[in-house]
N, CA, C and O of each residue as an XYZ file, in Angstrom:
600
protein
N      45.893    -55.908    -51.812
C      46.294    -55.130    -50.645
C      47.239    -55.929    -49.755
O      48.215    -55.385    -49.239
N      46.951    -57.232    -49.571
C      47.795    -58.059    -48.719
C      49.217    -58.158    -49.268
O      50.172    -58.295    -48.503
N      49.359    -58.087    -50.603
C      50.702    -58.177    -51.173
C      51.560    -56.984    -50.770
O      52.782    -57.112    -50.688
N      50.952    -55.830    -50.518
C      51.729    -54.675    -50.045
C      52.377    -54.978    -48.700
O      53.546    -54.669    -48.472
N      51.595    -55.586    -47.815
C      52.140    -55.949    -46.501
C      53.250    -56.979    -46.651
O      54.304    -56.872    -46.024
N      52.999    -57.978    -47.490
C      54.005    -59.028    -47.697
C      55.263    -58.435    -48.308
O      56.369    -58.729    -47.853
N      55.111    -57.601    -49.334
C      56.281    -56.990    -49.976
C      57.065    -56.127    -48.990
O      58.296    -56.148    -48.990
N      56.364    -55.376    -48.158
C      57.037    -54.538    -47.157
C      57.782    -55.405    -46.147
O      58.918    -55.106    -45.778
N      57.136    -56.477    -45.706
C      57.757    -57.403    -44.758
C      59.022    -58.014    -45.358
O      60.062    -58.061    -44.702
N      58.932    -58.479    -46.602
C      60.084    -59.079    -47.288
C      61.216    -58.069    -47.402
O      62.368    -58.395    -47.114
N      60.904    -56.864    -47.812
C      61.916    -55.826    -47.968
C      62.643    -55.554    -46.653
O      63.872    -55.493    -46.620
N      61.894    -55.392    -45.586
C      62.508    -55.115    -44.288
C      63.371    -56.290    -43.835
O      64.496    -56.096    -43.373
N      62.843    -57.515    -43.967
C      63.614    -58.694    -43.544
C      64.926    -58.817    -44.307
O      65.966    -59.107    -43.716
N      64.880    -58.596    -45.617
C      66.090    -58.789    -46.411
C      67.085    -57.647    -46.238
O      68.293    -57.878    -46.274
N      66.604    -56.428    -46.050
C      67.524    -55.323    -45.740
C      68.174    -55.582    -44.383
O      69.384    -55.420    -44.223
N      67.365    -55.983    -43.414
C      67.886    -56.294    -42.075
C      68.928    -57.403    -42.158
O      69.989    -57.308    -41.541
N      68.625    -58.463    -42.927
C      69.575    -59.577    -43.081
C      70.880    -59.082    -43.707
O      71.964    -59.479    -43.279
N      70.780    -58.227    -44.703
C      71.977    -57.676    -45.338
C      72.812    -56.862    -44.363
O      74.042    -56.901    -44.401
N      72.140    -56.130    -43.495
C      72.870    -55.341    -42.501
C      73.565    -56.245    -41.483
O      74.685    -55.957    -41.060
N      72.909    -57.332    -41.091
C      73.543    -58.287    -40.168
C      74.800    -58.869    -40.813
O      75.844    -58.983    -40.170
N      74.690    -59.232    -42.081
C      75.865    -59.765    -42.788
C      76.974    -58.712    -42.824
O      78.131    -59.011    -42.529
N      76.614    -57.485    -43.187
C      77.604    -56.422    -43.331
C      78.284    -56.033    -42.032
O      79.497    -55.827    -42.001
N      77.509    -55.933    -40.958
C      78.076    -55.488    -39.685
C      78.692    -56.658    -38.915
O      79.871    -56.621    -38.561
N      77.899    -57.684    -38.660
C      78.345    -58.760    -37.777
C      79.343    -59.720    -38.418
O      80.260    -60.208    -37.757
N      79.159    -59.986    -39.701
C      79.979    -61.014    -40.321
C      81.018    -60.470    -41.302
O      81.794    -61.238    -41.870
N      81.038    -59.161    -41.503
C      82.058    -58.582    -42.368
C      82.856    -57.511    -41.623
O      84.064    -57.658    -41.435
N      82.194    -56.444    -41.200
C      82.900    -55.322    -40.566
C      83.612    -55.731    -39.289
O      84.795    -55.440    -39.115
N      82.906    -56.399    -38.402
C      83.490    -56.724    -37.088
C      84.733    -57.610    -37.199
O      85.761    -57.265    -36.616
N      84.687    -58.727    -37.915
C      85.902    -59.553    -37.987
C      87.049    -58.874    -38.735
O      88.209    -58.992    -38.340
N      86.723    -58.165    -39.814
C      87.766    -57.525    -40.610
C      88.464    -56.431    -39.805
O      89.673    -56.238    -39.936
N      87.715    -55.721    -38.982
C      88.284    -54.636    -38.174
C      89.471    -55.131    -37.355
O      90.469    -54.423    -37.215
N      89.370    -56.327    -36.820
C      90.428    -56.837    -35.948
C      91.620    -57.420    -36.712
O      92.571    -57.905    -36.099
N      91.572    -57.373    -38.035
C      92.742    -57.790    -38.820
C      93.627    -56.605    -39.185
O      94.720    -56.788    -39.719
N      93.159    -55.382    -38.899
C      93.966    -54.193    -39.186
C      95.132    -54.142    -38.200
O      94.915    -54.030    -36.993
N      96.358    -54.223    -38.696
C      97.506    -54.298    -37.787
C      97.713    -53.032    -36.954
O      98.305    -53.101    -35.877
N      97.241    -51.891    -37.425
C      97.466    -50.647    -36.687
C      96.390    -50.377    -35.635
O      96.499    -49.412    -34.879
N      95.362    -51.207    -35.578
C      94.256    -51.004    -34.642
C      94.508    -51.805    -33.365
O      94.617    -53.031    -33.405
N      94.599    -51.114    -32.246
C      94.799    -51.812    -30.973
C      93.505    -52.495    -30.549
O      92.423    -52.118    -30.999
N      93.614    -53.484    -29.694
C      92.444    -54.182    -29.188
C      91.495    -53.207    -28.490
O      90.281    -53.280    -28.677
N      92.042    -52.306    -27.692
C      91.213    -51.353    -26.958
C      90.428    -50.446    -27.907
O      89.236    -50.219    -27.705
N      91.087    -49.934    -28.928
C      90.399    -49.059    -29.893
C      89.363    -49.868    -30.678
O      88.245    -49.400    -30.893
N      89.724    -51.060    -31.100
C      88.782    -51.920    -31.825
C      87.541    -52.224    -31.007
O      86.425    -52.184    -31.524
N      87.733    -52.529    -29.731
C      86.589    -52.806    -28.854
C      85.723    -51.558    -28.651
O      84.496    -51.645    -28.616
N      86.369    -50.409    -28.520
C      85.613    -49.178    -28.334
C      84.791    -48.845    -29.583
O      83.619    -48.480    -29.482
N      85.404    -48.971    -30.747
C      84.676    -48.750    -32.004
C      83.538    -49.757    -32.117
O      82.417    -49.395    -32.473
N      83.826    -51.020    -31.815
C      82.801    -52.065    -31.879
C      81.625    -51.789    -30.966
O      80.476    -52.004    -31.354
N      81.893    -51.316    -29.763
C      80.813    -50.971    -28.824
C      79.874    -49.937    -29.444
O      78.652    -50.047    -29.347
N      80.471    -48.936    -30.079
C      79.659    -47.875    -30.681
C      78.911    -48.360    -31.921
O      77.739    -48.034    -32.111
N      79.582    -49.128    -32.753
C      78.944    -49.653    -33.962
C      77.769    -50.561    -33.590
O      76.670    -50.412    -34.124
N      78.007    -51.501    -32.674
C      76.947    -52.443    -32.321
C      75.835    -51.769    -31.505
O      74.681    -52.193    -31.568
N      76.168    -50.737    -30.750
C      75.136    -49.979    -30.045
C      74.214    -49.272    -31.023
O      72.993    -49.304    -30.869
N      74.804    -48.630    -32.037
C      74.001    -47.938    -33.055
C      73.217    -48.953    -33.895
O      72.040    -48.746    -34.190
N      73.874    -50.039    -34.272
C      73.208    -51.061    -35.083
C      72.034    -51.674    -34.324
O      70.999    -51.970    -34.921
N      72.186    -51.864    -33.027
C      71.105    -52.417    -32.221
C      69.868    -51.529    -32.285
O      68.747    -52.034    -32.357
N      70.059    -50.229    -32.261
C      68.923    -49.301    -32.360
C      68.224    -49.416    -33.718
O      66.996    -49.375    -33.795
N      69.012    -49.560    -34.782
C      68.440    -49.752    -36.115
C      67.663    -51.065    -36.166
O      66.573    -51.123    -36.734
N      68.222    -52.116    -35.574
C      67.540    -53.411    -35.558
C      66.223    -53.336    -34.788
O      65.244    -53.980    -35.167
N      66.197    -52.566    -33.728
C      64.951    -52.412    -32.966
C      63.883    -51.767    -33.848
O      62.724    -52.181    -33.821
N      64.264    -50.765    -34.621
C      63.309    -50.141    -35.545
C      62.808    -51.160    -36.555
O      61.605    -51.241    -36.805
N      63.714    -51.943    -37.140
C      63.303    -52.975    -38.095
C      62.370    -53.994    -37.447
O      61.389    -54.411    -38.062
N      62.663    -54.394    -36.223
C      61.825    -55.394    -35.558
C      60.428    -54.837    -35.281
O      59.440    -55.558    -35.420
N      60.333    -53.575    -34.895
C      59.021    -52.956    -34.663
C      58.245    -52.878    -35.981
O      57.052    -53.178    -36.023
N      58.923    -52.478    -37.046
C      58.255    -52.428    -38.352
C      57.750    -53.806    -38.768
O      56.623    -53.937    -39.245
N      58.576    -54.828    -38.592
C      58.145    -56.203    -38.917
C      56.923    -56.591    -38.115
O      55.963    -57.139    -38.659
N      56.953    -56.311    -36.829
C      55.830    -56.662    -35.950
C      54.551    -55.959    -36.401
O      53.497    -56.588    -36.495
N      54.639    -54.675    -36.675
C      53.460    -53.908    -37.095
C      52.901    -54.452    -38.408
O      51.689    -54.611    -38.552
N      53.783    -54.737    -39.360
C      53.342    -55.266    -40.651
C      52.716    -56.649    -40.494
O      51.692    -56.940    -41.111
N      53.323    -57.499    -39.676
C      52.771    -58.848    -39.456
C      51.357    -58.771    -38.876
O      50.465    -59.509    -39.294
N      51.164    -57.879    -37.917
C      49.854    -57.762    -37.265
C      48.857    -57.060    -38.172
O      47.745    -57.551    -38.371
N      49.247    -55.911    -38.726
C      48.327    -55.128    -39.569
C      47.933    -55.903    -40.827
O      46.787    -55.837    -41.272
N      48.889    -56.635    -41.393
C      48.613    -57.381    -42.619
C      47.996    -58.734    -42.382
O      47.637    -59.427    -43.334
N      47.863    -59.132    -41.105
C      47.331    -60.459    -40.763
C      48.025    -61.534    -41.597
O      47.385    -62.364    -42.242
N      49.354    -61.487    -41.559
C      50.152    -62.399    -42.366
C      50.169    -63.799    -41.754
O      49.906    -63.961    -40.562
N      50.475    -64.803    -42.563
C      50.421    -66.203    -42.117
C      51.366    -66.512    -40.950
O      52.373    -65.837    -40.737
N      51.003    -67.544    -40.216
C      51.743    -67.972    -39.039
C      53.212    -68.268    -39.347
O      54.079    -67.961    -38.529
N      53.508    -68.852    -40.499
C      54.898    -69.185    -40.813
C      55.758    -67.927    -40.902
O      56.934    -67.961    -40.540
N      55.195    -66.825    -41.375
C      55.958    -65.575    -41.407
C      56.102    -64.998    -40.002
O      57.134    -64.420    -39.661
N      55.068    -65.157    -39.199
C      55.128    -64.694    -37.811
C      56.201    -65.466    -37.052
O      56.952    -64.879    -36.273
N      56.277    -66.772    -37.271
C      57.281    -67.593    -36.581
C      58.690    -67.209    -37.022
O      59.574    -67.032    -36.184
N      58.905    -67.080    -38.328
C      60.243    -66.727    -38.827
C      60.643    -65.325    -38.367
O      61.759    -65.121    -37.890
N      59.746    -64.377    -38.508
C      60.040    -63.018    -38.042
C      60.195    -62.967    -36.533
O      61.044    -62.247    -36.009
N      59.366    -63.738    -35.840
C      59.429    -63.783    -34.378
C      60.740    -64.360    -33.866
O      61.246    -63.925    -32.832
N      61.293    -65.330    -34.579
C      62.578    -65.909    -34.173
C      63.680    -64.848    -34.242
O      64.529    -64.765    -33.356
N      63.655    -64.047    -35.299
C      64.651    -62.970    -35.422
C      64.481    -61.957    -34.301
O      65.463    -61.499    -33.717
N      63.246    -61.611    -34.005
C      62.975    -60.639    -32.944
C      63.396    -61.201    -31.582
O      63.940    -60.466    -30.758
N      63.156    -62.475    -31.340
C      63.578    -63.099    -30.070
C      65.095    -63.028    -29.909
O      65.589    -62.728    -28.823
N      65.834    -63.302    -30.980
C      67.296    -63.212    -30.915
C      67.719    -61.776    -30.615
O      68.636    -61.541    -29.828
N      67.046    -60.825    -31.245
C      67.365    -59.413    -31.005
C      67.083    -59.031    -29.556
O      67.864    -58.303    -28.942
N      65.985    -59.511    -29.012
C      65.657    -59.203    -27.613
C      66.706    -59.780    -26.663
O      67.106    -59.118    -25.706
N      67.150    -61.009    -26.921
C      68.206    -61.609    -26.099
C      69.494    -60.794    -26.189
O      70.164    -60.564    -25.182
N      69.833    -60.362    -27.398
C      71.033    -59.545    -27.562
C      70.892    -58.204    -26.836
O      71.807    -57.761    -26.141
N      69.741    -57.574    -27.009
C      69.528    -56.228    -26.475
C      69.525    -56.194    -24.956
O      70.176    -55.343    -24.349
N      68.797    -57.115    -24.342
C      68.574    -57.021    -22.894
C      69.505    -57.890    -22.053
O      69.578    -57.718    -20.836
N      70.218    -58.824    -22.691
C      71.138    -59.659    -21.927
C      72.571    -59.533    -22.450
O      73.475    -59.125    -21.721
N      72.760    -59.886    -23.707
C      74.116    -60.082    -24.206
C      74.891    -58.786    -24.447
O      76.050    -58.691    -24.044
N      74.296    -57.805    -25.080
C      75.030    -56.562    -25.334
C      75.478    -55.873    -24.040
O      76.614    -55.403    -23.975
N      74.632    -55.796    -23.013
C      75.135    -55.204    -21.762
C      76.315    -55.976    -21.162
O      77.250    -55.366    -20.643
N      76.279    -57.298    -21.229
C      77.376    -58.118    -20.699
C      78.644    -57.892    -21.518
O      79.725    -57.708    -20.959
N      78.508    -57.907    -22.838
C      79.669    -57.691    -23.706
C      80.217    -56.266    -23.556
O      81.429    -56.055    -23.593
N      79.331    -55.310    -23.389
C      79.745    -53.917    -23.209
C      80.561    -53.761    -21.921
O      81.598    -53.098    -21.909
N      80.084    -54.373    -20.851
C      80.794    -54.313    -19.572
C      82.173    -54.955    -19.689
O      83.162    -54.433    -19.175
N      82.220    -56.087    -20.368
C      83.488    -56.792    -20.560
C      84.456    -55.947    -21.397
O      85.640    -55.849    -21.073
N      83.947    -55.338    -22.475
C      84.789    -54.500    -23.331
C      85.330    -53.302    -22.554
O      86.493    -52.933    -22.713
N      84.495    -52.696    -21.717
C      84.945    -51.544    -20.924
C      86.072    -51.929    -19.971
O      86.988    -51.139    -19.744
N      86.011    -53.129    -19.415
C      87.090    -53.592    -18.538
C      88.392    -53.746    -19.322
O      89.454    -53.336    -18.855
N      88.308    -54.330    -20.499
C      89.500    -54.521    -21.326
C      90.068    -53.170    -21.756
O      91.282    -52.968    -21.741
N      89.185    -52.248    -22.137
C      89.626    -50.908    -22.538
C      90.347    -50.215    -21.381
O      91.315    -49.484    -21.590
N      89.868    -50.454    -20.165
C      90.483    -49.847    -18.972
C      91.760    -50.572    -18.545
O      92.402    -50.179    -17.571
N      92.127    -51.622    -19.268
C      93.354    -52.335    -18.949
C      93.173    -53.471    -17.960
O      94.153    -54.082    -17.534
N      91.944    -53.760    -17.593
C      91.670    -54.853    -16.666
C      91.502    -56.166    -17.436
O      91.334    -56.170    -18.655
N      91.550    -57.261    -16.710
C      91.289    -58.573    -17.294
C      89.955    -59.068    -16.758
O      89.828    -59.333    -15.563
N      88.961    -59.194    -17.628
C      87.646    -59.657    -17.165
C      87.689    -61.111    -16.705
O      88.489    -61.910    -17.191
N      86.821    -61.433    -15.769
C      86.754    -62.802    -15.247
C      85.961    -63.691    -16.203
O      85.112    -63.218    -16.959
N      86.253    -64.968    -16.150
C      85.486    -65.959    -16.903
C      85.736    -65.892    -18.403
O      86.579    -65.134    -18.885
N      84.983    -66.700    -19.114
C      85.107    -66.744    -20.568
C      84.171    -65.717    -21.194
O      83.166    -65.315    -20.607
N      84.526    -65.319    -22.374
C      83.726    -64.329    -23.088
C      82.443    -64.964    -23.617
O      82.471    -66.068    -24.159
N      81.323    -64.268    -23.459
C      80.061    -64.763    -24.022
C      79.899    -64.370    -25.488
O      78.802    -64.463    -26.039
N      80.990    -63.931    -26.122
C      80.913    -63.450    -27.494
C      80.390    -64.510    -28.460
O      79.722    -64.181    -29.440
N      80.691    -65.780    -28.189
C      80.220    -66.856    -29.065
C      78.683    -66.882    -29.115
O      78.096    -67.224    -30.142
N      78.049    -66.522    -28.010
C      76.577    -66.459    -28.000
C      76.080    -65.411    -28.993
O      75.069    -65.616    -29.663
N      76.789    -64.298    -29.084
C      76.381    -63.254    -30.032
C      76.446    -63.798    -31.461
O      75.552    -63.544    -32.268
N      77.482    -64.529    -31.761
C      77.622    -65.115    -33.097
C      76.479    -66.095    -33.358
O      75.886    -66.083    -34.437
N      76.173    -66.936    -32.383
C      75.084    -67.911    -32.535
C      73.752    -67.189    -32.714
O      72.978    -67.527    -33.610
N      73.483    -66.202    -31.870
C      72.220    -65.459    -31.974
C      72.112    -64.762    -33.330
O      71.043    -64.754    -33.940
N      73.219    -64.174    -33.803
C      73.177    -63.502    -35.097
C      73.001    -64.494    -36.244
O      72.342    -64.175    -37.234
N      73.574    -65.682    -36.130
C      73.350    -66.708    -37.163
C      71.886    -67.127    -37.204
O      71.299    -67.239    -38.280
N      71.297    -67.360    -36.032
C      69.872    -67.726    -35.974
C      69.020    -66.586    -36.531
O      68.079    -66.815    -37.291
N      69.360    -65.360    -36.145
C      68.622    -64.183    -36.628
C      68.727    -64.088    -38.147
O      67.728    -63.862    -38.829
N      69.935    -64.261    -38.674
C      70.157    -64.174    -40.115
C      69.368    -65.242    -40.873
O      68.702    -64.938    -41.863
N      69.441    -66.478    -40.414
C      68.699    -67.562    -41.071
C      67.194    -67.296    -41.002
O      66.477    -67.534    -41.974
N      66.721    -66.808    -39.866
C      65.296    -66.500    -39.702
C      64.858    -65.400    -40.661
O      63.797    -65.496    -41.278
N      65.664    -64.369    -40.784
C      65.313    -63.257    -41.675
C      65.318    -63.680    -43.136
O      64.435    -63.294    -43.901
N      66.307    -64.467    -43.522
C      66.355    -64.945    -44.911
C      65.177    -65.877    -45.175
O      64.546    -65.800    -46.229
N      64.880    -66.755    -44.225
C      63.736    -67.662    -44.388
C      62.432    -66.869    -44.488
O      61.592    -67.160    -45.339
N      62.264    -65.875    -43.628
C      61.051    -65.047    -43.668
C      60.946    -64.324    -45.007
O      59.870    -64.265    -45.602
N      62.055    -63.777    -45.477
C      62.044    -63.093    -46.766
C      61.715    -64.035    -47.905
O      60.923    -63.695    -48.784
N      62.309    -65.205    -47.900
C      62.059    -66.193    -48.956
C      60.597    -66.657    -48.934
O      59.937    -66.698    -49.973
N      60.103    -67.005    -47.745
C      58.699    -67.447    -47.650
C      57.751    -66.332    -48.070
O      56.740    -66.580    -48.728
N      58.082    -65.106    -47.686
C      57.242    -63.976    -48.068
C      57.226    -63.752    -49.570
O      56.178    -63.453    -50.142
N      58.388    -63.896    -50.219
C      58.441    -63.742    -51.677
C      57.597    -64.803    -52.368
O      56.860    -64.512    -53.310
N      57.717    -66.033    -51.890
C      56.915    -67.129    -52.486
C      55.428    -66.888    -52.280
O      54.625    -67.093    -53.190
N      55.065    -66.449    -51.074
C      53.659    -66.178    -50.775
C      53.133    -65.046    -51.652
O      52.046    -65.154    -52.219
N      53.890    -63.972    -51.766
C      53.474    -62.845    -52.596
C      53.330    -63.232    -54.059
O      52.386    -62.817    -54.732
N      54.271    -64.026    -54.543
C      54.197    -64.476    -55.929
C      52.952    -65.340    -56.156
O      52.285    -65.210    -57.183
N      52.641    -66.221    -55.200
C      51.464    -67.069    -55.307
C      50.175    -66.254    -55.337
O      49.255    -66.564    -56.094
N      50.113    -65.224    -54.522
C      48.917    -64.360    -54.504
C      48.798    -63.617    -55.829
O      47.697    -63.490    -56.365
N      49.895    -63.132    -56.357
C      49.867    -62.403    -57.646
C      49.444    -63.328    -58.776
O      48.694    -62.914    -59.660
N      49.910    -64.571    -58.766
C      49.567    -65.515    -59.841
C      48.081    -65.870    -59.806
O      47.480    -66.116    -60.851
N      47.490    -65.898    -58.617
C      46.052    -66.214    -58.507
C      45.173    -65.032    -58.877
O      43.990    -65.203    -59.170
N      45.747    -63.831    -58.864
C      44.945    -62.620    -59.159
C      44.754    -62.417    -60.635
O      44.108    -61.454    -61.047
């Protein structure tokens, strides 16, 4: 029975990690290499993409939390999954609103003050990605060990 929880946790972590790679590290940078896309349009599309993606990530984080608690999974999985959730919380409640406000100013033709906090988003997503891959890997090893003992 515990392997069901572990397998579900691994699946969610690795799908989530794949989505982070696809959206944050592939779609977003490539979008700005399109010569016909203006900065304003790119930022507006990005705001919508990352807003929608954030909602999907929240669902994944809730599912991970429920599985970790219901399955009484080991502390190492809780720590790895928790690190990803912490990064998501920082993005959701601090960084995305700041980046959204900055993007809206640029779209309106204004010049925002100060330096962009965008580098923090990259750092948070890297930590989140490493945490999710680590959680998935540890979960696969744990599940395999339980199956071998059965």
